N, C-alpha and C positions, 0 to 999 in steps of 0.2 A: 784846275779840277772842274769837271763837268758832272752833271747829274741827270738821270732819267728814272722813270719808274721801273721799266723792264728793259734790260739789255739782252738782246738776242744775238748770239754769236753764230754767224753763218747765214748766208743768204740763199740756201737751197730751198726745196719745196717746203720742208717743215718750218724753217725760219721765216719765209715770206708769208706763208699761210697764217702762222701765229701772229706775225707783226700786223697783218691786215685785220685779223679778227679782233685783236686787242685795241688797235687804233680806232676801229669803228665803234667799239664799246666805250670810247673815251679815255682809254688808258694811254699814258705817254710811253712810247716804245721807240727804241733805237736799235736798228739792225746794223751790225758790223760785218762787212763782206771784204775779205782780203784781196780779192781779184777786182780788176777794173771792169769786167763784164761777166755775163753768165755763160759764156762759151767754154766748155770743158771737153777733155778727151773722153771721160767716162761719165755719162749722164743717163739715168733711166728715163725713157721716153714714153712709158706706159701710163696713161691716165685712166684709172679704173672707174667703174660705175659709182663708187662712193664719192670720188672726187668730182665726177660729173654732176652728181646730185648736189654736192656742196656748192659748186660754181653756180648752179641754178638758184639755190637759196640766197646766194650773195648777189644775184642779179647780173651775172657775168656770162650767161649762156650765149647770148648773141655775139659778144666780143670773142668768146672762145671759139665759136663756130667759124669765125673768119680766119682762124689760124690754119696753116697747112697741116693736114692730118690724114691718116688712113685709119680704117676701122677693122678690128679683129674680133671675131665672135667665138672662136674656139681656142683652147689651149691644148697643144699637141706635143707628144714626146715620142721618140723612136722606140716603142716598146714591142713591136711585132717581132716574130721569130727572124724575119729577114730585115729587121730594123726599119720596118715601115712605120709611118706615123699613126698614132692612136690618140683619139680625143680623150683627154682626161678631165676636161672641164668645158661644158657647152654654155658659154656666156649668153649666146643668142636665145637659149631656152628660158632665161629669166624674164621678169616682167618689164615691158617697155615703159619709158623710153630709154632707160639706162641699161640696155642689154648688149653692150659692146665695150671693148677697150679701145680708146683713141690713142693712136701712135702720133704724138706731137713732139717736135723738138723741144727739149726742156727749156732751152734759153727763151723760146717764144712764150711759154707758159709763165716763166719767172718774170719776164719783162711785163707781161699783162698784169700779174699780181703786184709788181712794184709800181706800175703806173696807177693802178687803182688805189693802192695804199697811200701813194703820194698825194692823193686828194684830201686825205685826212690831216688836219692841223697837228694832231698829236703824234704823227708818224715821221720818223727820220731814217733814211737809208744812207749809210756812209760806205761808199765803195773804196777800194784800195786802202782799207783800214783793217789791220790784223790784230786780234787780241793776243797778247804775248804772255800774260800771266793774270792771276786772279788777285784782287784786293781782299785780304782776309783779316778780319778783326775779331778777336775773342771767339774764334772758331766758326765765324759766319762769313760767307762770301758777300762782299759789299760792292762788287763790280769788277772791272777789269782794267789792266793797263794795256795800252794799244800803241801801235806804230803804223804810220801811214807809209805809202810807197815812196814819198819824198823824204822819209826819215824822221818826220816829226813824231814825237811821243807825247803821251798824255794819260790821264786817268779818267775813267767814266764810272761814277758811282751809281748804284742801282739798288732798288729794294729787292729785286730778283734778277738773277742772271740765268738765262736758258741757253744751254749748249746745243746748237743745231749744226755743228761743224763737222759732221761725218765721223767715219771710223778712226780718223786721225785726230779726234777732238782733243783740245787742250785739257778738257776735264778728265780724260783718261790717264793723265799723269798723276791724278790724286790717288794715293795708295788705298784709300778706303772705298774707291769706286772700281776696284780691279775687275776685269772681265773674266767670264768663264768661256774658254775657247773650245770649239769643236773641230774635229778632223775634217779637212776639206780636201777632196781628191783632185782638184783642178785649179789651174790658172786660166786666164783668158787673154788672147791676142785680139786687139781691135784695129780695124783698118777700113778703108773705103774702096768700093769698086763702082764703076759706072752703072747706071740703070737705064733700061729701055722700056718703052711703053708696052711692049709685048710681054714683059716679065710678070711674074705673080705680084700680088699686092699684099701689103700688111707685113706680118711677121712670119718667117718661114724657118723651120728647124729641120736640119738634115744630119745624117750620120754617115761617117766614112770609116776608114781603117784607123782605129785608135784616135778618132777625132770627131768632135761634135761641132756642127756649124749652125750659127744663128744669124740670120740676115734680116735686117730691119729696113723697111721701105721708108726712105727719106725724100721721096719724090724724084729729085734729080740724081740721086746716088743711093747705093746700098751701104748702110752701116753694118759691117760684118764683124762677127765675133767667132773665133775658133777656140773651143775649149780643149786644152792640152793637159796631160798629167802634171800634177803639182811638182814644181821644181825642175821641169824639163826644158825651160826656156833656153838656157845656154846651150844645151846639147842639141836641141832642134835647130837653133840658129846656126850652129856650127855645121850642120848637115847641108845648109845652103837654102837660099830662097827658092830656087827652081824646084827643089824637092817638095817644099811646103806648098807651092802653087799647084803642083801636080796632085798632092793629097787633097787639097781643098777643092780642086776641080772634080775629083772623083766623088767627093761628098755632095757637091752642089753642081751637077753637070750642066745646068742651064746657065752657069756663070763661067764655064770653062774657057770661052773665047775672050774673056776679059780679065782673067787673073794676072796676065802679064802687064796690066796697068800698074801693078806694084813694081816700082823701080829699085827699091832698096829696103833693107830692114828698118831704116829710119821711119818708114811709113807704117810700121807695125808696132803698136804700143802694147806694153805688157800691163795687165791688171792682176795684181796679187790678190786673189780671191780669199776672203776670210769669212768665217761664220763664228760670231761670238755674241755674248750678251752680258752687260754689267749686272753684277749681283745687286748693287744698289744704284739707282738712277738719280740719287739726290743726296744732298747734304744741306744744312741750313743756308738759305740764300741761293741755292744752285739746283737746277733741274736739267737732266739730259733727256732728249727725245730723238726720234729718228735713228739714223745710223750711229750717232754718238752714244746711244743707249744699247742698240742691238744691230751690229753689222750683219747684213743679209747677203746670202749668195745670190747671183743673178738668176738662178733657177726659178721659174714661174714669173719672173719680172714683177715681184710684189713689194720691193723695197720702198719705192716712191709712195705707193698706196699706204703702207704702214706708217711712213713718216708723216704724211698729211693727216692721217687719222690721229696720230699722237698729238699733233698740233691742235686739232679741233678739240680733243678731250682736254688738253692742257688749258686752252682758252676758256672752256666752259667751267673748269674747276677753279681757275685762278683769277678770272676777271673781277669778281667781287672783292676778294682779299687785296688785289692790287689797287682797286679803287679806294679801298679803306686804308691802304698803306700798312697793312698788317698781315704779310704773308708768313705763315708759320711752317714748321716742319710737317705738320699734319696735312697742309694743303698740297705740298709737292709729293708727299708720300701717297696721297690719294690718286695722283696721276699714274704713278707706277702700278698701284694695285689695279687700276682700271685697265691699263694697256698691257701689263705683263702677260696675261693668259694668251692674248692674240699673238704677241711676238713669240712666245714660247711654242705655241702650236704651229705657227708658220715655219719656224726653224726646225721643228720636229719633222714636218712634211718635207722640207728641203733635205734634211739628213737622210730620210728614207729614199728620196730621189737620187741623192748622191750614191748611197750604198747599193741600190737595186738597179739603177739605170746608168748614171754617169760613170762611176768607177768601172763597172764591167765593160762598157763600150770603149772607154779609153784604154782598157787592158786587152782589148781584142776579143772579149767574151760576149755572149748574148746577154741581153737584159734579163734580170731575175735569175741569172745563173745557168739557165738551160733553155733551149728552144721550146720544150714542152711547157715549162712554167710561163714563159712569155706568151705562148699561144693561149693558155688558160686565162691569163690575165687579160689578154686582148679580147677574148670571147666574152668575159664577164663585163668588161667596160662597154662593149658594143651592145650586149643584150639588155643591160639595165640602164634605163634613163636616169634613175636616181643616183647611180654611181657617177654620172656626169654632172647632174644638177647640184648635188651637195657640195662637191669641190668647187664648182662654178660660183656658187653663192659665197663661199669662203674667200675665193680669189677676188670676188667683186667687192665685198663689204667687210671682210674680216669676221672674227668671232662675234663681235657686237658692232652695231651701227652707231656712229658718233654723230651728234647733232651740235651745231655751233651755238654760241650764246645768242639769246633772242635779240640782244642789243646790236649784234653784228649783222643781222639778216636785213637784206633790202628786197 
């Protein structure tokens, strides 16, 4: 049996940021990551201004700048009557220097955070170690049972366990933490296509016939996402890969000469898109943050930003109780009270985008139900700079800006 002060389950953005902040503040923290590296099929690569500001406060700006990245200054959706792109958030209009979104491979960001946290004597990262169940005594979570990739099992006791293991979180098996689920009109196919120097840069959104395409510039290749109607994966695959490649080429014509780089359906991975939120993010000895607390849709690409902000708020509220060894229900409840409004508002905006844009386009209808409504919306967004700036600030920083604990700042 082993012991730590804070056990963090999951080495994603929320888990690594929380581990780094707590360790810098002198709290003993152990992060359990079930995989052997940070490379995944589905990883959000958007680093928003709030995270850029956090990295600056932590003294990591120069190291982050050396990572391969592209910059995005606008958030666009195909809202026009002819499905043309309309800017719904002008990040570039915000105050410099954090007036852009950095597109960075998430594995590079996580490796940076892990390396920096590893310099702290109170930090421990255990790769290839999966939390399999919670240790519960007298109604309180006291840590986790784990299993390594070699089959070794053990118990890790902790004053507080924080679930940062995504929408498939172990914590979601707890009946008292049941999620509230929202209708989601789409799933996503992920695949790669070659990139050329003459291609556009950054993030590009396109619309085709019953298909929305998102292409993310990864330097040497495009990480592509095709949004398809919910539950249509099997039927569309049965129609054949050639048909899909033709549909994608119509939506993204500048990639038409490269779609045949896809050789089989094995190269196209399905992401079952979900949108939900736990009613309670906590119980005695346990806190859920990030996707473990609120699974986000890929619309607007704000999931990573929210997860990091959750971690910053959690560190600020919990560092003193963890130092004193007296984390109570009031402390974990305070984190949910702080972060719930931002998560709820972000999901409300995503649900509006689902209903007014994604679902109509995937059904072959114009956004907002009719070309005239789409035209009026387009004219309003184009004419008013505030209709671009207010959403931009929310996408950049959330409903409230979170500050790290003073003890964690370098």
